[in-house]
Structures are given as structure tokens and as C-alpha cells.
C-alpha positions as CSV (number, residue, x, y, z in Angstrom):
1,X,-38.9,1.9,25.3
2,X,-39.3,4.2,22.3
3,X,-36.4,6.3,23.4
4,X,-34.2,3.2,23.8
5,X,-35.1,2.0,20.3
6,X,-34.5,5.4,18.8
7,X,-31.0,5.6,20.5
8,X,-30.3,2.1,19.2
9,X,-31.2,3.1,15.6
10,X,-29.2,6.3,15.8
11,X,-26.1,4.4,17.0
12,X,-26.4,1.9,14.2
13,X,-26.7,4.7,11.6
14,X,-23.8,6.6,13.2
15,X,-21.6,3.5,13.1
16,X,-22.3,3.2,9.4
17,X,-21.3,6.8,8.8
18,X,-17.9,6.3,10.4
19,X,-17.0,2.9,8.8
20,X,-13.5,3.0,7.4
21,X,-13.7,0.0,5.1
22,X,-13.0,0.3,1.4
23,X,-12.5,-2.4,-1.2
24,X,-10.4,-0.7,-4.0
25,X,-8.1,2.3,-4.2
26,X,-5.8,3.8,-6.8
27,X,-3.1,6.4,-6.2
28,X,0.3,7.9,-6.4
29,X,3.4,6.6,-4.6
30,X,6.4,8.8,-4.0
31,X,9.6,8.2,-2.1
32,X,12.7,6.5,-3.3
33,X,10.6,5.7,-6.4
34,X,7.7,7.4,-8.2
35,X,4.8,5.5,-9.5
36,X,1.2,4.3,-9.3
37,X,-0.4,2.0,-6.8
38,X,-3.6,-0.1,-6.9
39,X,-4.9,-1.9,-3.8
40,X,-7.8,-4.3,-3.5
41,X,-9.1,-6.0,-0.4
42,X,-10.2,-9.6,-0.8
43,X,-11.6,-9.7,2.7
44,X,-11.5,-7.2,5.6
45,X,-8.0,-8.1,6.7
46,X,-6.3,-9.3,3.5
47,X,-5.4,-7.2,0.5
48,X,-3.2,-7.3,-2.6
49,X,-1.3,-4.2,-3.8
50,X,0.3,-3.7,-7.2
51,X,2.9,-1.0,-7.8
52,X,4.3,0.2,-11.1
53,X,7.2,2.6,-10.4
54,X,10.4,4.2,-11.6
55,X,13.2,3.8,-9.0
56,X,15.1,7.1,-9.0
57,X,17.3,6.7,-6.0
58,X,20.6,6.4,-7.9
59,X,21.1,7.5,-11.5
60,X,23.1,4.5,-12.5
61,X,20.6,2.1,-10.8
62,X,17.4,3.6,-12.2
63,X,14.8,0.9,-13.0
64,X,11.2,0.5,-14.1
65,X,9.6,-2.3,-12.1
66,X,6.3,-3.9,-11.2
67,X,5.7,-5.2,-7.7
68,X,3.0,-7.4,-6.2
69,X,2.4,-7.6,-2.4
70,X,0.0,-9.8,-0.4
71,X,-0.9,-7.8,2.7
72,X,-2.2,-8.8,6.1
73,X,-4.0,-5.8,7.8
74,X,-4.3,-5.2,11.5
75,X,-6.5,-2.6,13.1
76,X,-5.2,0.0,15.6
77,X,-7.4,1.4,18.3
78,X,-7.9,4.6,16.2
79,X,-10.7,4.8,13.7
80,X,-9.4,4.6,10.2
81,X,-5.9,3.6,11.2
82,X,-4.3,0.2,10.5
83,X,-0.9,-1.3,9.9
84,X,-0.1,-4.0,7.4
85,X,2.7,-6.4,6.4
86,X,3.2,-9.0,3.8
87,X,5.4,-10.8,1.3
88,X,5.6,-10.2,-2.5
89,X,7.8,-10.1,-5.6
90,X,9.0,-7.6,-8.1
91,X,10.4,-7.6,-11.6
92,X,11.7,-4.9,-14.0
93,X,14.3,-3.5,-16.2
94,X,17.1,-1.1,-15.7
95,X,16.9,2.1,-17.6
96,X,19.6,4.8,-18.2
97,X,23.3,3.9,-17.8
98,X,22.7,0.2,-17.0
99,X,20.5,-2.3,-18.8
100,X,19.1,-5.7,-17.9
101,X,16.3,-7.6,-16.3
102,X,15.9,-7.8,-12.5
103,X,13.8,-9.9,-10.2
104,X,13.4,-9.7,-6.4
105,X,11.6,-11.2,-3.4
106,X,9.9,-8.3,-1.5
107,X,8.5,-7.6,1.9
108,X,6.4,-4.7,3.0
109,X,5.4,-3.2,6.3
110,X,3.4,0.0,6.7
111,X,0.7,2.1,8.2
112,X,-2.3,3.7,6.6
113,X,-5.1,6.1,7.5
114,X,-8.5,6.2,5.7
115,X,-10.0,9.7,6.2
116,X,-13.6,10.0,7.4
117,X,-16.2,11.0,4.8
118,X,-13.5,11.6,2.2
119,X,-12.4,8.9,-0.4
120,X,-8.7,9.3,0.5
121,X,-6.3,6.9,2.0
122,X,-2.8,8.0,3.1
123,X,-0.1,5.3,3.6
124,X,3.5,5.2,4.6
125,X,5.5,2.0,4.1
126,X,8.9,0.3,3.9
127,X,9.4,-2.2,1.0
128,X,12.8,-3.9,1.4
129,X,13.8,-6.6,-1.1
130,X,16.3,-9.3,-1.9
131,X,17.2,-8.9,-5.5
132,X,18.0,-12.3,-7.0
133,X,18.6,-11.5,-10.7
134,X,21.1,-8.8,-11.7
135,X,22.9,-6.8,-9.0
136,X,21.9,-9.4,-6.4
137,X,21.7,-8.5,-2.7
138,X,19.6,-7.0,0.0
139,X,18.0,-3.6,-1.0
140,X,16.6,-1.9,2.2
141,X,16.3,1.6,0.9
142,X,12.7,1.7,-0.5
143,X,10.3,3.9,1.5
144,X,7.2,5.4,0.1
145,X,4.3,7.7,0.9
146,X,1.1,6.8,-1.1
147,X,-2.0,8.8,-1.5
148,X,-4.9,6.7,-2.8
149,X,-8.4,7.5,-3.9
150,X,-11.0,4.9,-3.0
151,X,-13.2,3.5,-5.9
């Protein structure tokens, strides 16, 4: 009986050591844009992400924008690995050769991995958008790799 109880306690403790949950993280996003990312979970499968970035894909289309995404997270059968998707919106200004205000309806789908015993999250995502103000149209070319540090 004592051995069974000891094994039970050890398994509870070990499960806590390998938990992958985090509530807040801040980091750097690079890809077709360069910027900062902040992510906060409201419950285990829902999060909000804010991104402030400079879109550098085309010199005449450079823009500074802020994006907000509401994400639904789904676990994968690998510890620390999950995928997410959700809607959002973005707004910003053109810099460089063009000028003007822009606004878009965004979507995001991605995958992320939270490392064991290290406060680091690595994410890769696709953030297509439908720009509705200035240079309207579908903008599919927004991929990013984000490295975040959990807080």
C-alpha cells in the first residue's frame, strides 16, 4: 500500500514538472514583417495575441501596423505542442514611398511548441488578411516565426 501511494505521489509531481501551460509571453516575430508579439491566455484553450510590426516585404508597400487576434488553441498528442486558429483585425500606416491609413480583417493559423523546463515558446503561423481601407484586397503573404519568453 505504501509503495502504491508513493508511486501515485511521484506521478503527480512528475506531471506537474512537465506541464506546458503558460499564461503570458512576449517575444520577437520575424518573417514578412519584423516586430513584437504579446500573447495572453484567458483560459487553457483561448488566447489573445497582439502584434506590433513593420511589414518589410515590398519597399513601396512598407507599413507599420498593430494586429489583434483571438485564438482558439488545440492540443496535439505531443507534450508542449499545439495548433491554433482565430480571427482578428489590424490597422496601421504606410511608411516610405506611400502614405495613408490602412485597416484589415485578419485570420491566423499556426503551430507552437513550449519547451520543457525553459521559459521559451516557438511558434510558426500564417496571418492572411483582407485589407479594406487603402490598397484593398486579399493579402495572403504574411508568414511569421515567433520566439516568445513566458512571463
